[in-house]
N, C-alpha and C positions, 0 to 999 in steps of 0.2 A: 530359490529364487532370489537372485538379489534385487530389492527394492531399493536399495542406494543409490542406482544409476544416474547417470543425468536424463534429464530429457533428450537430449540429440544422443544418446548410448540405446535408450531404449527402444527409438524411432530405428537404428540400424538393426537392433538382436531381433526385434519381429520383422524389419523385412528380410533377414537371411535366413530367419526361421527358426533362430535358437531360441526363441521364448516366444509361447503365443498370449494376445491381447489377453484372454478370455483366461489362460492361468496366471497373468502379472493383475490383472485386475482384481481376480477372487485372493490371490494372496495381499491385494492390499485393503481389500475388504479384514479381511483376515488381521492385519495391522490394526487398523480402526477400531475392530472390538476388543483388540489386546491391549493397548494405551490409552483409547481417549474416555475410557471412565475415568482416570487419575488425570490427562490433561486437558478434557472439554475443549477442545479446538472445534467440535462438530457440532449443529443444530441440527442436521437430518440428513440421512446418508440416503442416495440413489438404491431402492430394492432392485431397478431392475439394472443395473449395471452391467453384471456377469452377462446377461441377455445382450444387451448392446453391442460388449466384447466379444462375443460368440460371432453375431451377425458378423462385425469386421474380419475376424476370421476367415469366415465362409466366403469373403468376398475377393480377401488377400489368395484364396486358396482357387477359386476360379478363375480368376486373372480380371477381376474388375478391377476400377480405378478406384483407387483409396484415397484419403485426404491425409494430408502431410503428418499431419497427429497421431496418426494407425492407432485408435485408441486410447490414447494415453491419458490416464488417469489424472483429471486436473480438479481443485475442490474451488470454488466460489464464495466471496464474502458476499455475506445473507441482505446488501443492499444492492443487490443488481440481480434484476430480472430474468429469473426463468418462466417458461409458459407452463402454467397447469402446476409448479411449483410454489410451496411457501418462499415467499420474503418478507422478512419479517424486520429486518433490520435489526435485532435482536432486543425489540420492544412489545412488552404486551399491549400497545396500540394496534399494532400489526401482526399480531401473533398469529391471527388466522388467515390472515390475505394472503391470496394465491393469484400468480402473477400473471395477466391475462395473454401475455406477447412476451419475447425474447429480446432481452438488450441486443443490441448490434456486437458489440465482443462477443456474444454466448451465439448468436447466427453468425458470424466467422467462423469460429470454433467448430458447431455442429458441423458447418460446409466443409469444415477439415478431419472431420470421422475423431473428435476430441472427445471425450466420457467426461461427464458431470458427477464425481464421484459424492459430492456431497455440497451443503453451503456452510460455510463455515461463521464462528464465533465472532463478534467484534464490541465497539464499546457503541451504545444507543443510539442509533443514527448516526454513528461514525463521530460520537462528542465524546473523545477522550481521548488519552495516551498509552493506557493500561490494559483494555479489556476488563475494566473491574468495575465500569458502567452497562454491562451488558444486562439486561433483566432477565436473563436466563442463569447468571451466574459469570465467574471469572474464567477465561483459559491460565493456564499455567505452564511458567516456561521450561520447557523439556530439560534445560542443560540443571535447572534447580527449580523443583517446584513452590518451593518457597517463593520464589520470585513471580513477577510479572510478565508477560512475555511481550510487552509493548503494545501500542494498540495504533489507531484503530482496528487496524487487519491484523489482531493479535490472533486470532484463529487461522489466518492465512498461513501466515509465520510458523507458526505450529504445528501444522499437516504438513508443510515445506520440511522444517525442521528433523521433523519424528519419524519421514518415512510414510506419511499416511495418503501421499499424493505425489505424482510428478514434479506438479508448479499448481499456482494459486494464481486466481487474481483479487485485485485488493484495491482498495481509492486511496487515493494522497489527495489531503484536503491542506495538512500542512505541516506532515511527514508519516502519516498515517499508514504507507507501505514502508517507509526506508527506517521509520525508527524501531517496529518492532524486526526488521530485517536484521540492522545489528544488532537486538535483542537474542534475536534467537539464531545467530550467525548464517543466515541464509541472503542473497542477494535479492536487492528490492529497487525497484526502480520508476520513477515518476519522470512522465515523459514533456518535452515540450506542450505547452498547452494547446491542444486541438489535434496533436497528434492522433489521439484516439478517441474516437466518438464517449460521449454519454448517456447517449438515450440509452435508455432503460436502467441507468443508474440514479436511485432514487436520492434524489436532492438536498445537498447540506447547504454547502456555498456553493454557487455557481459558474460565480468568476474566477475561480482559481482552483477548485477539485478537477482532480485528473483519475482515471481507472489505469492500477498498473500490476504488472508483474512481479513475484515472488517465483523464485527457482532455486536453484543448488549452484548454478555456474552462470558466468556471466553471459556464458556462448546462449545457454539456454532462453536466458532474457533476450537475447538478442533475434533468437526465433520467435518467440512469445509475440516480440515488436512485430515480426516480419507476417504473422498471423491476424492480430487484431488492430494493426493501424491502416490511417486510411479517408479521406475524404467518406463521408456517409452525408445525404441528403436528409436523415433527420436530424442531423444536428449542426446549425450553421456556423458553429465556434470552430468547426475539423477544416486541417488545414489540407490541400495535397502532398503529398510526399512522395509522387512519382512513383509508386509501388517500389521504394528502396529495399534495398535486401541488407540489413543490419549485421548481416554473418560476414558479407564480404567483403574481404580484408582487416577483419579483425583482429590480427594478427598484426598488425603493419608496425606496432612499437610506438612509442614516444620519445623517442631522441630527437631533441631540438624544440620538444615543447615547449613552452614556459606554462608554468602554475603559481597561481596567486595562492599564498596559506593567507588566509583571511583573518586578524590579528582578534578582529572581537569573537570571533570564535573560540578561541585556545586563551581566553584569558580568566578572568574572574569565573568562579565558581565550576570551573574543569576538573576532575577528577584526576589524582596525578597518575594512576594506571592508564587513565583514558590519553593524558598527555603524552607520556612515553611512547604510547602505540601510534600516536602521530608524528611523531618525530621520527620513530623507525619505520614509519611510510613514507617521511619525508626522503629518508636517506637511501629508501630504496628506490625511490620513483629518480632520484638524481643518479643511482647507479645505474642505471638505464636510460641515463641520458637526456634526461628531463631539466630544465633548468627551475629553480624553486627560489620564488621571493616574498615575502612578505608584504602583503598589502591591506590599510585600513581603507573598512568600510562604516562610515560615521552612523550613516543610519541604521545598521544592523542592532543598535543597543535600545530602538524606538519600534523594531519589528514585531515583536511578540504581542505589545501594546496594539499596532495598530490592526495587527493578523485578529487578534479576538473580538476587538471591536467589529470590524469588517464582517467576520464571519460571524456573529452574532445577529448582526443586522439581516443579513443575508436569511441565516438562519431563523429568524423569526418570522423573516415572511414566506418562507420553505413552510416553517411546522404548521403554519395559518391554514392550512388544508385540513390539517388533522382535529375536524371539530364533529367527530361523530355521526356527521350528517352522508359523506361520503366515503369516508374510510374511518374503520375502529372495529369497534366489538359490540355486542349485544347489551344494551344500556336504555331502557325503557324512559318514551318522552314524557311519561304523564309527572304532573305534577310540580313542572319546572318550564319557568318561560324561558326564551332563547339565550339571554346570555349567561344565566345561572347555568341551564343544561351544557353549553360548551366548558364553560369551567369547570363543572363536577365531571363530565367526560374527558378531561384531559391529566386527572387525574393518575391515569395509568402511565403517563411520562414519567420518567425517574427524575433525579434528583438534580442532574448533570444537565440534561435536556431542559429542564424546566429551567435551571438558572440563566441556561445560555438563552432561553426566550425571552424572558423577563430584559435582561440586558439587550438582546435584543429589538425589545419594544421601545425600552429607554433612549440605547444613544444617539437613534436618529429620528427621534420626536422633538417637536416644536422646543424653541428656547434652549434646546440642549444640542442638536444634530451640528452644530459650527463649531462646539465646544469638543466633541467626541467624534463624530461620522467623518466630517469632511475633512478634519483633520489626520485622522487616522489615512483618508483617501490620499492627503497632502504626501502622508509620508512614505506610503505607497507609490507614486509617483516618484519622490526624491530616490528611493531606494532604487527602484526599476532605473533610474539615468545612470546612480552610482554604478551599480554594477553595469549598464551597457558601455559606460566610461571604463571601465576594469577590464572591460572583456575588448579591448582596442588594443590592448599592454598585455595582457595574456588568453594563453587557450583554455585554458581550465585554472578553476578556481578548488581550493582542497580544505577540507574543515574534518574532525570528528563529526561522526553522524548525530550524535547524543553526547554532552559534554562527561554523563555519568554513565557505569555499569548497570545492567540491570536492577534493581532496587528490590526489595522484600514488598510483597502483597499487603496491603493495608498501610502502608509508612507513608503512601502519601495523600492518600483516600480522600483525608478530610482538612488540607492544605492546596486547594485549586489554585493558587499564586504560585508554589513552589513545582508544582506541577504543568502548568502553565510556561514557567521556566525551561523545563524538559526539551521543549519543542524550538528555542533558539539558533541551534542552527541549522533547524530543515527550513525553516516556514519563510527565509528568503528566495527559496526556489519557486513558490507556489505564489507569492505575493508579486513576482516580476515572470513569471511565465514560464524560468529556465527548465531544464531535465538534468536531474541530479540521480546519483544512485549509493546503494549503500553496498560496499563491498565488504564479505569478513574479513578481519586482518588479523583477530588478535581473540586469545583465550587467558584470560586473567581472574585466579583464583576461582577459576569453574566456570567463570562467565565471559558472554562474549563482547566482544568491542568490533564495532563497524567504522568505516572509513568512508566519507561522502567526499564524491567528486562532483560538479557541478560545471557545465556548458551553457555556451551562447545558444540562443534558441534556434532550433531545426539544426543542430549539432549534434543530434543525438549519436550516428554514428560514429563521430569522431570524440565521445563522451564514452562507448560501447570499445573504443580500442584502447583508451588508456587505464578504463577497468579493467579489460582483458589482462594486459601487460600487469598491471597493479596485482592481480590476483594470483600470476604465474610466480609471484618469490612468495607464496605462501602457501605452509603446507598445514592444516590445521585439526585439532583430534575430531575423533567422532562424535555425536552427541551420545553421551551415557545413560541412555534409553536402557 
């Protein structure tokens, strides 16, 4: 049984009767049990997955209508609610929280007969870049287990890369899908803001975060978008995409398209091997008929500072609900007055979440808001105007996804500023609401390098066409499991 097939190939194989959903899911669970003690992608595994797959096989054999996923095993980041399943956000604070309802993306995938193979690891409350800030221990990069897999959707990327599922859903607030996709050599997609409902996603920073798929191919990403995108009455930030089919015309090519190479994202701090891969990607795009020119976006150099100021403020507000009165864990009330009880109960937050909560209380506070929070909002506004102007001249923008290859576990964990700067190329898409994708492009010294393409709002289909064209120029080795 070949677990390395794409989502679309899986569907074709099941439809044609060459494989059964039950056998594939059983083999996938075997793979998880075989490799995950080492990789730690999963926080929980669906014990009913084989039975669910068997039911789908019965529907196929009896000629009943079957959803478009045909029992495909999909992993889910553990900040997306699945009814009657634990949703921990990789935090001790929610260690025993069982979701009372399904997120909209889960409802949509259930309707298409997807099987949720398990919930995967992440940085606590999605606050981190390496999955080292999980309360349940870090995930490891399957390409080199001494290295980080990226984050915060690290478990999602690892599970796809290590053939523990066919596809995964993560969330992207400042690169949290694209960063681990680059580090683990998978495709990672951050859609236009509002394209995918956030209902049932446990909030970090509402104004910029999005659920996004991680897959093995660009076509699989387009397929996943078909499954989960669209307007949702439970999320009033969603947009009506008119049921657009993102697979149609995906092989249209990019001849004549103008691509801007973002100068500020290939300058100071970029690793030479990443720069070399980026130049190679530009050459390949030009060979396909694209017109590539350098563009300068002055506000990019302020983007990381603005991003962390805004997200800390929103996170501080969102995390205020974890007072151990409505959500939390067993902790007796006796002996405390109100404020001291809440303060003591919040000891179960990890260091990164605590840091961002404190920062989130400070930067918008009286006497400081004008100096920090309001200034960050101005940067966001100016950056958006700058990007919108760029898209008047260019169809797409290009950069490396991350300026450095995967680094060693523990290397940056005590240096938050250095860690924050890893986000320099990814936060712009979130601050401006634009779609962006990371495409696996190179393996250097045994470690993956991804290339990022960004498009204008609601140009997701054009972005996928360009990503598919670039993907076709690359042939990469398999992960050395």
